[in-house]
N, C-alpha and C positions, 0 to 999 in steps of 0.2 A: 784538193782531193784527187790524188793520182791513183787510178786503179792498179797500177804497177807497184805502188808503194803503200802497203797497209798502214804504216805509221803516219801517213799524211792525213788520216781521218781523226776525228775527235773521239777518243776512246774514254770510257768511264767504267768503273766497277763499283757497284753500290749494293748495300744490304737492303733488301725489300721488306715490306711489312709481313710477308709470308715466311720470313726467316731464311730466305735463300739469297745468296749473293750472285748477282748477274753482271756479266760484262756486256756492254752495249756501245754502239756508236751513236752519238747524238749530234747531228749536224743541224745547226740553227742558221737560217738565212740572214743576210745582212740587214734586211728590213724587218726583222722579227717584231711582231706585235702579239703579245700573249692573248689578246682578245680576238684577233682576226686571223692569225696565221693558222692554216690547216696543218695538221700533223699526220704523217704517213708512218704507220707501224709495219715494218717489214719482217716477216717470219720465214726463216729458211727451212729446208727439209733435210734429207739424209742422202749422202754423208756430206754435210755442208756446214757452214757457219756464217757469221755476218758477212764474210767476204764474198759470198755468192751474189750479193747485191752491189758489188764494187762498181759496176758500170752504170748503175741507176742513181746511186746516192748523190753524187756530185751534180749531175744535171737537174735532178728534182729539187735539190737545195737551191741551186742557182735560179730555179723558177719561182722560188719564194716559199717552198714547203719546208717545214721542220721534218727531218727524217730520223726516226729512231729505229735502230736495227740491233736487236739482241743476239748474242750467242744463246741459243736455246739450252734448256737444262741438259746437262751432260756433255755439252760441247765447249770447246775453246776455253775461254777464261771464266765461264760460269760454273757454279757448283756442280758436282758430279756424284750424286747419291748412287749407291750400288744397288739398292732395292728397286725392282721394277714397279712396285706400288707407288713410288714417288713420281712416276711418269704418266699417270692417268690424265685424260683430257681435262677433267675438273681442276686438278692441281696446276696443270700447265696454264690453263686459262686464268686461274686465280693469280698466278705469277705475272701474266701479261697485264691484267688489270692493276696489280700492284705497281708494275713498272710505269704504267700511264699515270697512276697517282703520284709516283715519285717525281716524275718530270712535270707534274702540274697540268696534265691534260685530261679533260673529262671525256671527250669523244675524239676518235681518230678514224681515218680511213685505214682499214686493216687489210694487208696484202700478204698472201702466203703462197709458197711454192712447195710441191711435193708433200712431205709430211707436214710442212708448215701450212699447206692448203687445208689439210684435214684439221689441224689444230685451230686455224682461224674460222673454219666453218662451225666447229664446236664452240669457239669463242662467241659466235653469233647466237648460240643457244644458251650457253651458261652465263654470258655477260652481255645480253642483247642491248642494254642501254648504253653501251660504251662505243658503238660503231655508228659512223655516218654513212659508210659504204663499205662493201666487201669485194675484194678481188681475189680470185682463185686461179692460180697458174698450174697447168698440167693435170692436177687432180681435181675433178669436179666435186660438187656438193654430194656428200654421202650421208643420208639421214641415219639417225639411231636405229639399230636393228630391233625389229619387233620380237624376233626369236634369236637365241644364241646360235651363231654359225662359227665353228672352229676355223682356225687358220687353214688346217688341212682341207676342210670342205671348201673353203674359199678358193684355194689353189686348184682344186679339181674343176671348179667352174671357170677359173681364170688362170690357165697355166703360165701366162706371162708374169704372174706374181709368185712363181715358184721359188725365186731367190729368197723370198721372205721366210721360208721354212729354215733355210740356212742361218739367216740372221736371228731367228727366234730361238734357236737352240743354244743354250748357255755354254755348252762344251766347246763351241767354235769361236768364242770371243778371242782367246789368245791366238788362235790360228790366224784370224783375220788381222790382228795387231801385228803378227810376225811377218805378214806379207802386205803391209799397209800401202806401200808405194805402188805395187802392182795392182792391188785391189782398187785403189783410187783411179788408176789408169783405165781399168775396165769400166768402173762406174761412171766416169766422166767421158765416155766415148759414144760414138754413133756410127753405124754402118754407112760407108760412103755412098752417095747417090749413084745408082747404077751398078753397084757392086753385087756380085752373085750372093744369093741368100745362104746363110749358114745357120746352125742351131743357135738361137739367141742365148746369151748367158743368163737371161732372165728365167729360163725354163728350169724346173726342179733339178737340182744336182749339178747343173752345168757350170755355174760360177765356181763352186768348190773344186770341181775337176780341173778347171783352167788354172786355179791358184796352186793346187797341189802339183800340177805338171810344170809349174813355173813357166807357163805359156806366155810369151810376149804378146802384145796386142797384134791381132791379125792386121796385115797391111791393108785389108779392105775396110778397116775401121779407122776413124780419126778421133784423136783425143783433144778435148777442148781446153786442156790446161797446158800452159807453157812450163818449162823446166822450173822457173822461179815460182810460179803459182802452185805447182805440185809440191815443191819444198815447203811452202807456207801451209798448205793443207796438211801435209804429214806432221808438221810441228803442232798444228792445232788439234789433230785428231788421234794423237798417240794412244789415248785411253778410249777404247771403243765400247766399254761396258755401258756407259750412259746412252750413246747414240743407238746401240743395238737394243737397249731396254724398251724403246718405243715399240718394237715388234713383239715384245713379250707381255703386252698389256691387253690383248684381245678380250680375255674373259673379265679382267678387272674393269675395263671400260664398259663392257656390256652391263655388268652388275651395277656399276655406279650410275649409269644412265637410266637403267630400269628403276632403281631405287628413287631417283629424282623425278621420274616421269618426264624426262626431257622432251621438249616439243619435237614433233616430227618434221614440221615445216619451218622454213625461215620466215621471219616477219614479212608480212605483206607490204610493209613500207620500206624495207631495206633494199637499196639498189645493189645488184650483184653483177659483176663482170667475170665471165670465165674465158680464159684464153688457153688453148691447147695446141700442141704440134701434131700434125697429121702422121708423123713418123715416130711418135712416142709409144713404145709397146706397153708401157705401164698405165697410160692415161685412161684406157677403156672409154673411148668417146661415146659409146652407146649409152653409158650411164647418164650423160647429159640429157638426152631426150627423155629418159625414164624419170629423171628427177626434176625436170623443168616445172612440172605442176607444183612442186614443193617449194619453189622459189619464184614467186609471182613476178618479181622485177628482174629476173635473170636475163642477161644478154650474153650470148655465147658467140665466140669468134675463134677462127682456126688459122694457124700459120702453116701454109702449104710447104711440105718438104722439111719441116723442122721437127726435131726430136724432143727429148725431155728437158734439156738444159737451155730453155728458151731465153733466159736472161743473158746468156752468153751467145748462143747460136743466133738469136734474133734480137740482139741488144738494142738496135736502133728502133725496131718496131715496138718492143716492149716499153722502152724509155719514152717514146713519143705517144703511144696509144693510151696508156693509163692516165696521164695528165689531161689528154684531150677528152677522154671520157668523163673525168672529174669536172672539167670545164662545162661539159654538157649538163652536168648535175648542179651547177652553181657552186662547186667546191674547188674553184680555181685558186691559183696562188694569189697572195696579197697584192693589192694595188701597188704598182711601181716596181714589182719584182723583175729581175732579169728573166727573159724568156728564151734566150738562145741556148740550145742544147750543146 
């Protein structure tokens, strides 16, 4: 499993019981025991795919975990329905449960990043009996809303989420696809430490302005993708309708969760680890303290000086910390597994 070579991973594409075809990586350790081996289900965010976990899959498999990493709906080699109604959290969580069924796993440690963090915290509500532990990277637990709040109102309260207005507008899908390489360069970048502050592209209207001006990446920002990695992402994300549909489900998700009377709190018995970067403008770390009472077994940790793409920026810290936490919970790798990262 070479992070520089996507084909070196074990790829599968299967039709799930939900009727959707999913592409996923399924890495099974050498000492696999169906009764004893813990499974890690890794869920990526936007604009990402299974490849976002490339630095963690190999080490965690060598530690003795089975690692299952899907391209989420709309991404990569997975089905790409055009209708935003297909991307509600209930349907996405049903897909993840069906994927676990397909690979013969009843319960897994479920780990999400960015949009994947939101999806897996909903998985803990819609499919609460399928988790042994929950890990949220970058985006903390966000409970179901008690009252509907539009995306526009959310952005007024949190201007660093202003880019979401651009993504949510259907008319801009083709525009983003037409500038995909530049778009990804901005999305996978971070202001260099000590660099003078500029207007973040996360603010309303700023990202579109940069794309329309064909602005290259500011030299005060650094991109986390190599030329080869960027080419792979462009290949995987040429169709952006599905990925952008996640931002077009605000009302749909609210209505769905209200109708189901979805729990507000996470289970009191569910261990939860949150890890965020202190320089991530989208993380809204103040949400962690506000929602801590809703996740009784929440443990929150922060990576000083790191931004949003912590699986890459802080790959050693993430790769080592999550298995160490699982060991503390008694969810370690199978006996006799290799432990060298």
